[in-house]
Steps between C-alpha positions, in 0.01 A plus 500: 500500500276406792550340840189299578386395846123469446517133410823304447807714574670585173679761294387552143688672221332566165225258597738216589575365846856535622630170647569565868584159638355299793208607724726638771649742252149618414451554873811721513371706208158536667663602829667787315216588261243572771731787600599596147780757483534504880766319704411179678731391779670162490317394813163590352578318179601185685179513704297536182672220311528237776266410787787310658822649359768242423857518619692756297172656382685823420733318263203332332334839461814647341506209254136548402554874451803437281301259281207740481731778387619278217145403404387865498784624281357701211151527648539847649460357851796495737580400856722746686659497843339787686454607860645186654278280285391465140254685278328392182576790269180533302228759462221382737254561214664204324400272789139388459421493875611863541305604191194318636519688831544835326193442282283391792605806701409726209165324469426559868554873448299520178170688525351359182385137465611485136856600591498275807384197301757562225788523749393183677454315172859591410615376840307175468655429161836464677367207704623159382411292806616455858788744563848352539384165365771240555682698768498298824506617860312703758606840369373417149172375648452825693576708191266285293218553748561876524498552125196278453309717748580799282375308197173402670445861607576631151266247343214591733550873437515442123175304515335766712592771249354301211179423689451869567545560127234241415732228370408189702578273204869596518504440876342157472731396215811603695406382849331167423827311436690687774266486800550122548870569560405724794194318638493695829564850362169672573570819296541291182190292575311823565592646162428178309163460674409858405609444142293183469202674663522789254491252211190332639692191608384521859490123553872479420573787738308327780685174428832686523398636840414148616842371396676786677293444812593131495872578467484746787317255722740215421821702527428761765168416656360847417227651285556742209537864600200731546533667159491170315215368715299815425570464127387138510179594681417771243542243224268254673241775544524594136594860578631724224877493468654795690792701371834354601616702796821697467817473701517121533795413720631170632428472869711294744240221472539499121877468528464207739257325267724556200794362697306186582392470138868471405510172691201368307654552160 
């Protein structure tokens, strides 16, 4: 049994999806699953499910919870009244978003690139698309953005580990279809440019930089950051490829650019 938030919200049992009902019921499940096995107050749940709560929102919430309980019968997942609210009674490890966060935290603490890359690969395999797909509202949009930032960071760190291990082919194969979904995310462009450069495909790396620069100019009126500009200049000069520096972290600028990229998708 798995509760899945990294893509469409669903519960699977023995490989089959459990019918949950209309989108709003998926929103109720998501509102509970992000705090798996911890109580969520009624007020918080209402704020997560509705941007503009209807009259008798509490009654509507009770009805959705009752239907969800019926749908989840026999799955090993329950909804219990707890602490003045409700809790989704499930091991957080059975919720893909929680498992994803645990794996990325372990990867951050890993001292070996092989271990780090393996943990991040396992985390990335959980990804099925935009988190909370089909769940409407501001709260879902904020959660979607937050989790996607974690995914972008994990992807960049995974690529960095493989580049340090001399595997640019894997980086290029993985990032080429993904980078267009995050056209302003400089850390991903950085890693893909380095991978292409290492494979002798410098012209493609330079073209990628030009596209990123165009997006930044059109959307924000800014130039790429200093690290990416320096990388681009080294490519134009024909310098030897340097080792990928360690400790890549998303800076506030990177988070802003990734946020804007969400609006371009």
